[in-house]
PDB file of N, CA, C and O in Angstrom:
ATOM      1  N   UNK A   1      18.893  56.683 106.570  1.00  0.00           N
ATOM      2  CA  UNK A   1      18.523  58.012 106.694  1.00  0.00           C
ATOM      3  C   UNK A   1      16.807  57.798 106.596  1.00  0.00           C
ATOM      4  O   UNK A   1      16.412  56.993 105.753  1.00  0.00           O
ATOM      5  N   UNK A   2      15.927  58.414 107.334  1.00  0.00           N
ATOM      6  CA  UNK A   2      14.823  58.540 107.060  1.00  0.00           C
ATOM      7  C   UNK A   2      14.176  60.375 106.914  1.00  0.00           C
ATOM      8  O   UNK A   2      14.446  61.370 107.586  1.00  0.00           O
ATOM      9  N   UNK A   3      12.966  60.107 105.358  1.00  0.00           N
ATOM     10  CA  UNK A   3      12.676  61.320 105.228  1.00  0.00           C
ATOM     11  C   UNK A   3      11.925  62.293 106.062  1.00  0.00           C
ATOM     12  O   UNK A   3      10.794  62.055 106.484  1.00  0.00           O
ATOM     13  N   UNK A   4      12.443  63.170 106.244  1.00  0.00           N
ATOM     14  CA  UNK A   4      11.290  64.318 107.474  1.00  0.00           C
ATOM     15  C   UNK A   4      10.470  64.444 106.899  1.00  0.00           C
ATOM     16  O   UNK A   4      10.192  65.455 107.545  1.00  0.00           O
ATOM     17  N   UNK A   5       9.406  64.372 105.947  1.00  0.00           N
ATOM     18  CA  UNK A   5       8.613  64.257 105.636  1.00  0.00           C
ATOM     19  C   UNK A   5       8.056  63.557 104.996  1.00  0.00           C
ATOM     20  O   UNK A   5       7.216  64.051 104.244  1.00  0.00           O
ATOM     21  N   UNK A   6       8.259  62.089 104.990  1.00  0.00           N
ATOM     22  CA  UNK A   6       7.393  61.114 104.890  1.00  0.00           C
ATOM     23  C   UNK A   6       7.670  59.912 105.818  1.00  0.00           C
ATOM     24  O   UNK A   6       6.789  59.060 105.927  1.00  0.00           O
ATOM     25  N   UNK A   7       8.797  59.786 106.475  1.00  0.00           N
ATOM     26  CA  UNK A   7       9.453  59.135 106.789  1.00  0.00           C
ATOM     27  C   UNK A   7       9.965  57.995 106.005  1.00  0.00           C
ATOM     28  O   UNK A   7      10.076  56.950 106.646  1.00  0.00           O
ATOM     29  N   UNK A   8      10.274  57.965 104.859  1.00  0.00           N
ATOM     30  CA  UNK A   8      10.347  56.822 103.248  1.00  0.00           C
ATOM     31  C   UNK A   8      11.724  57.036 104.092  1.00  0.00           C
ATOM     32  O   UNK A   8      12.042  57.761 105.034  1.00  0.00           O
ATOM     33  N   UNK A   9      12.738  55.536 102.882  1.00  0.00           N
ATOM     34  CA  UNK A   9      13.669  55.716 103.288  1.00  0.00           C
ATOM     35  C   UNK A   9      14.864  56.535 101.779  1.00  0.00           C
ATOM     36  O   UNK A   9      14.827  56.212 100.592  1.00  0.00           O
ATOM     37  N   UNK A  10      15.658  57.457 102.343  1.00  0.00           N
ATOM     38  CA  UNK A  10      16.187  57.992 101.305  1.00  0.00           C
ATOM     39  C   UNK A  10      17.211  57.181 101.001  1.00  0.00           C
ATOM     40  O   UNK A  10      17.435  56.025 101.359  1.00  0.00           O
ATOM     41  N   UNK A  11      18.223  58.408  99.820  1.00  0.00           N
ATOM     42  CA  UNK A  11      19.513  57.429  99.482  1.00  0.00           C
ATOM     43  C   UNK A  11      20.145  58.268  98.879  1.00  0.00           C
ATOM     44  O   UNK A  11      19.481  59.302  98.797  1.00  0.00           O
ATOM     45  N   UNK A  12      21.235  58.356  98.346  1.00  0.00           N
ATOM     46  CA  UNK A  12      22.206  59.321  97.610  1.00  0.00           C
ATOM     47  C   UNK A  12      22.042  58.912  96.557  1.00  0.00           C
ATOM     48  O   UNK A  12      21.752  57.786  96.152  1.00  0.00           O
ATOM     49  N   UNK A  13      22.345  60.410  95.762  1.00  0.00           N
ATOM     50  CA  UNK A  13      22.393  60.669  94.109  1.00  0.00           C
ATOM     51  C   UNK A  13      22.929  62.337  93.914  1.00  0.00           C
ATOM     52  O   UNK A  13      22.737  63.420  94.467  1.00  0.00           O
ATOM     53  N   UNK A  14      23.786  61.737  92.661  1.00  0.00           N
ATOM     54  CA  UNK A  14      24.713  62.391  92.534  1.00  0.00           C
ATOM     55  C   UNK A  14      23.652  63.028  91.226  1.00  0.00           C
ATOM     56  O   UNK A  14      22.958  62.500  90.357  1.00  0.00           O
ATOM     57  N   UNK A  15      24.029  64.739  91.718  1.00  0.00           N
ATOM     58  CA  UNK A  15      23.244  65.522  90.364  1.00  0.00           C
ATOM     59  C   UNK A  15      24.001  66.750  89.829  1.00  0.00           C
ATOM     60  O   UNK A  15      24.847  67.288  90.543  1.00  0.00           O
ATOM     61  N   UNK A  16      23.793  67.097  88.901  1.00  0.00           N
ATOM     62  CA  UNK A  16      24.707  67.888  87.986  1.00  0.00           C
ATOM     63  C   UNK A  16      23.516  68.786  87.098  1.00  0.00           C
ATOM     64  O   UNK A  16      22.453  68.612  86.501  1.00  0.00           O
ATOM     65  N   UNK A  17      24.891  70.310  87.611  1.00  0.00           N
ATOM     66  CA  UNK A  17      24.367  71.153  86.627  1.00  0.00           C
ATOM     67  C   UNK A  17      25.460  71.963  86.057  1.00  0.00           C
ATOM     68  O   UNK A  17      26.587  71.913  86.551  1.00  0.00           O
ATOM     69  N   UNK A  18      25.129  72.850  84.846  1.00  0.00           N
ATOM     70  CA  UNK A  18      25.776  73.452  83.695  1.00  0.00           C
ATOM     71  C   UNK A  18      27.417  73.501  84.642  1.00  0.00           C
ATOM     72  O   UNK A  18      28.336  72.787  84.241  1.00  0.00           O
ATOM     73  N   UNK A  19      27.578  74.265  85.690  1.00  0.00           N
ATOM     74  CA  UNK A  19      28.883  74.436  86.630  1.00  0.00           C
ATOM     75  C   UNK A  19      29.526  72.713  87.422  1.00  0.00           C
ATOM     76  O   UNK A  19      30.602  72.275  87.015  1.00  0.00           O
ATOM     77  N   UNK A  20      29.007  72.201  88.132  1.00  0.00           N
ATOM     78  CA  UNK A  20      28.988  71.754  88.866  1.00  0.00           C
ATOM     79  C   UNK A  20      27.844  70.076  89.177  1.00  0.00           C
ATOM     80  O   UNK A  20      26.654  69.799  89.023  1.00  0.00           O
ATOM     81  N   UNK A  21      29.158  69.302  89.700  1.00  0.00           N
ATOM     82  CA  UNK A  21      28.848  68.307  90.294  1.00  0.00           C
ATOM     83  C   UNK A  21      27.607  67.909  92.011  1.00  0.00           C
ATOM     84  O   UNK A  21      28.603  67.888  92.733  1.00  0.00           O
ATOM     85  N   UNK A  22      27.016  67.769  92.522  1.00  0.00           N
ATOM     86  CA  UNK A  22      26.916  67.728  93.896  1.00  0.00           C
ATOM     87  C   UNK A  22      25.994  66.163  94.200  1.00  0.00           C
ATOM     88  O   UNK A  22      25.292  65.528  93.413  1.00  0.00           O
ATOM     89  N   UNK A  23      26.313  65.897  95.572  1.00  0.00           N
ATOM     90  CA  UNK A  23      25.412  64.868  95.924  1.00  0.00           C
ATOM     91  C   UNK A  23      24.086  65.292  96.929  1.00  0.00           C
ATOM     92  O   UNK A  23      24.280  66.277  97.642  1.00  0.00           O
ATOM     93  N   UNK A  24      23.033  64.758  97.012  1.00  0.00           N
ATOM     94  CA  UNK A  24      22.023  65.181  97.615  1.00  0.00           C
ATOM     95  C   UNK A  24      21.389  63.732  98.193  1.00  0.00           C
ATOM     96  O   UNK A  24      21.810  62.662  97.754  1.00  0.00           O
ATOM     97  N   UNK A  25      20.219  63.809  99.336  1.00  0.00           N
ATOM     98  CA  UNK A  25      19.500  62.929  99.468  1.00  0.00           C
ATOM     99  C   UNK A  25      18.350  62.530  99.073  1.00  0.00           C
ATOM    100  O   UNK A  25      17.637  63.142  99.869  1.00  0.00           O
ATOM    101  N   UNK A  26      17.753  62.031  98.515  1.00  0.00           N
ATOM    102  CA  UNK A  26      16.545  61.563  97.575  1.00  0.00           C
ATOM    103  C   UNK A  26      15.447  60.697  98.318  1.00  0.00           C
ATOM    104  O   UNK A  26      15.973  59.664  98.732  1.00  0.00           O
ATOM    105  N   UNK A  27      13.914  60.776  98.670  1.00  0.00           N
ATOM    106  CA  UNK A  27      13.567  60.513  99.322  1.00  0.00           C
ATOM    107  C   UNK A  27      12.553  58.916  98.034  1.00  0.00           C
ATOM    108  O   UNK A  27      11.845  59.133  97.050  1.00  0.00           O
ATOM    109  N   UNK A  28      12.792  58.046  98.417  1.00  0.00           N
ATOM    110  CA  UNK A  28      12.234  56.717  97.879  1.00  0.00           C
ATOM    111  C   UNK A  28      10.553  57.074  97.820  1.00  0.00           C
ATOM    112  O   UNK A  28      10.156  57.081  96.654  1.00  0.00           O
ATOM    113  N   UNK A  29       9.732  57.302  98.595  1.00  0.00           N
ATOM    114  CA  UNK A  29       8.379  57.131  98.326  1.00  0.00           C
ATOM    115  C   UNK A  29       8.180  58.611  98.142  1.00  0.00           C
ATOM    116  O   UNK A  29       7.591  58.625  97.061  1.00  0.00           O
ATOM    117  N   UNK A  30       8.275  59.600  98.439  1.00  0.00           N
ATOM    118  CA  UNK A  30       7.619  61.054  98.390  1.00  0.00           C
ATOM    119  C   UNK A  30       8.721  61.887  97.468  1.00  0.00           C
ATOM    120  O   UNK A  30       8.378  63.060  97.326  1.00  0.00           O
ATOM    121  N   UNK A  31      10.015  61.529  96.785  1.00  0.00           N
ATOM    122  CA  UNK A  31      10.707  62.563  96.160  1.00  0.00           C
ATOM    123  C   UNK A  31      11.558  63.688  96.672  1.00  0.00           C
ATOM    124  O   UNK A  31      12.582  64.088  96.119  1.00  0.00           O
ATOM    125  N   UNK A  32      11.028  64.172  97.806  1.00  0.00           N
ATOM    126  CA  UNK A  32      12.308  65.066  98.920  1.00  0.00           C
ATOM    127  C   UNK A  32      12.995  65.075  98.329  1.00  0.00           C
ATOM    128  O   UNK A  32      12.959  64.176  97.489  1.00  0.00           O
ATOM    129  N   UNK A  33      14.161  66.053  98.263  1.00  0.00           N
ATOM    130  CA  UNK A  33      15.326  65.810  98.013  1.00  0.00           C
ATOM    131  C   UNK A  33      16.369  67.041  98.496  1.00  0.00           C
ATOM    132  O   UNK A  33      16.257  68.199  98.095  1.00  0.00           O
ATOM    133  N   UNK A  34      17.563  66.501  99.576  1.00  0.00           N
ATOM    134  CA  UNK A  34      18.372  67.221 100.480  1.00  0.00           C
ATOM    135  C   UNK A  34      19.448  67.862 100.303  1.00  0.00           C
ATOM    136  O   UNK A  34      20.314  67.018 100.074  1.00  0.00           O
ATOM    137  N   UNK A  35      19.811  68.711 100.284  1.00  0.00           N
ATOM    138  CA  UNK A  35      21.336  69.336 100.369  1.00  0.00           C
ATOM    139  C   UNK A  35      21.895  69.890 101.410  1.00  0.00           C
ATOM    140  O   UNK A  35      21.354  70.113 102.493  1.00  0.00           O
ATOM    141  N   UNK A  36      22.944  70.110 101.108  1.00  0.00           N
ATOM    142  CA  UNK A  36      23.043  70.993 102.296  1.00  0.00           C
ATOM    143  C   UNK A  36      22.798  72.472 102.211  1.00  0.00           C
ATOM    144  O   UNK A  36      22.624  73.074 103.271  1.00  0.00           O
ATOM    145  N   UNK A  37      22.763  73.146 101.045  1.00  0.00           N
ATOM    146  CA  UNK A  37      22.373  73.948 100.440  1.00  0.00           C
ATOM    147  C   UNK A  37      20.869  74.332 101.089  1.00  0.00           C
ATOM    148  O   UNK A  37      20.662  75.356 101.741  1.00  0.00           O
ATOM    149  N   UNK A  38      19.746  73.190 100.747  1.00  0.00           N
ATOM    150  CA  UNK A  38      18.829  72.709 100.998  1.00  0.00           C
ATOM    151  C   UNK A  38      18.557  73.256 102.778  1.00  0.00           C
ATOM    152  O   UNK A  38      17.862  74.135 103.288  1.00  0.00           O
ATOM    153  N   UNK A  39      19.205  72.542 103.147  1.00  0.00           N
ATOM    154  CA  UNK A  39      18.737  72.471 104.808  1.00  0.00           C
ATOM    155  C   UNK A  39      19.337  73.728 105.654  1.00  0.00           C
ATOM    156  O   UNK A  39      19.060  74.003 106.822  1.00  0.00           O
ATOM    157  N   UNK A  40      20.088  74.317 104.920  1.00  0.00           N
ATOM    158  CA  UNK A  40      21.152  75.403 105.534  1.00  0.00           C
ATOM    159  C   UNK A  40      19.681  76.825 105.144  1.00  0.00           C
ATOM    160  O   UNK A  40      19.356  77.625 106.022  1.00  0.00           O
ATOM    161  N   UNK A  41      19.128  76.831 103.951  1.00  0.00           N
ATOM    162  CA  UNK A  41      18.164  77.459 103.573  1.00  0.00           C
ATOM    163  C   UNK A  41      16.598  77.556 104.394  1.00  0.00           C
ATOM    164  O   UNK A  41      15.751  78.362 104.010  1.00  0.00           O
ATOM    165  N   UNK A  42      16.418  76.852 105.275  1.00  0.00           N
ATOM    166  CA  UNK A  42      15.684  76.417 105.456  1.00  0.00           C
ATOM    167  C   UNK A  42      15.769  76.547 107.040  1.00  0.00           C
ATOM    168  O   UNK A  42      14.861  76.881 107.802  1.00  0.00           O
ATOM    169  N   UNK A  43      16.522  76.349 107.219  1.00  0.00           N
ATOM    170  CA  UNK A  43      17.102  76.475 109.011  1.00  0.00           C
ATOM    171  C   UNK A  43      17.411  78.135 108.901  1.00  0.00           C
ATOM    172  O   UNK A  43      17.214  78.659 109.998  1.00  0.00           O
ATOM    173  N   UNK A  44      17.879  79.181 107.782  1.00  0.00           N
ATOM    174  CA  UNK A  44      17.565  80.307 108.442  1.00  0.00           C
ATOM    175  C   UNK A  44      16.319  81.239 107.704  1.00  0.00           C
ATOM    176  O   UNK A  44      16.222  82.465 107.642  1.00  0.00           O
ATOM    177  N   UNK A  45      15.418  80.184 107.176  1.00  0.00           N
ATOM    178  CA  UNK A  45      14.341  80.709 106.844  1.00  0.00           C
ATOM    179  C   UNK A  45      13.077  80.798 107.658  1.00  0.00           C
ATOM    180  O   UNK A  45      12.192  81.651 107.725  1.00  0.00           O
ATOM    181  N   UNK A  46      13.370  79.096 108.537  1.00  0.00           N
ATOM    182  CA  UNK A  46      12.666  79.449 109.497  1.00  0.00           C
ATOM    183  C   UNK A  46      13.032  78.816 111.326  1.00  0.00           C
ATOM    184  O   UNK A  46      12.358  78.052 112.017  1.00  0.00           O
ATOM    185  N   UNK A  47      14.361  79.523 111.642  1.00  0.00           N
ATOM    186  CA  UNK A  47      14.381  79.655 112.756  1.00  0.00           C
ATOM    187  C   UNK A  47      14.207  77.897 113.348  1.00  0.00           C
ATOM    188  O   UNK A  47      13.591  77.449 114.315  1.00  0.00           O
ATOM    189  N   UNK A  48      15.129  77.140 112.174  1.00  0.00           N
ATOM    190  CA  UNK A  48      14.849  75.615 113.025  1.00  0.00           C
ATOM    191  C   UNK A  48      16.835  75.194 113.028  1.00  0.00           C
ATOM    192  O   UNK A  48      17.707  74.995 112.182  1.00  0.00           O
ATOM    193  N   UNK A  49      16.756  75.228 114.118  1.00  0.00           N
ATOM    194  CA  UNK A  49      18.062  74.633 114.219  1.00  0.00           C
ATOM    195  C   UNK A  49      18.264  72.876 114.806  1.00  0.00           C
ATOM    196  O   UNK A  49      17.692  72.045 115.511  1.00  0.00           O
ATOM    197  N   UNK A  50      19.819  73.089 113.722  1.00  0.00           N
ATOM    198  CA  UNK A  50      19.445  71.695 112.823  1.00  0.00           C
ATOM    199  C   UNK A  50      20.637  71.182 113.851  1.00  0.00           C
ATOM    200  O   UNK A  50      21.671  71.261 113.186  1.00  0.00           O
ATOM    201  N   UNK A  51      20.812  70.916 114.573  1.00  0.00           N
ATOM    202  CA  UNK A  51      21.405  69.978 115.643  1.00  0.00           C
ATOM    203  C   UNK A  51      22.563  70.343 115.630  1.00  0.00           C
ATOM    204  O   UNK A  51      23.386  69.814 116.376  1.00  0.00           O
TER     205      UNK A  51
END
């Protein structure tokens, strides 16, 4: 997967909070983090169609 911000390589990483754990994508170059919640919020707030 390529980063939409810098076109760098992304890898899957597991994140934890106090209630749950979830997987997201992190860019090796710029540190951008993407998961389903982030993508849905960006689409809703910017009227972007995600496929």
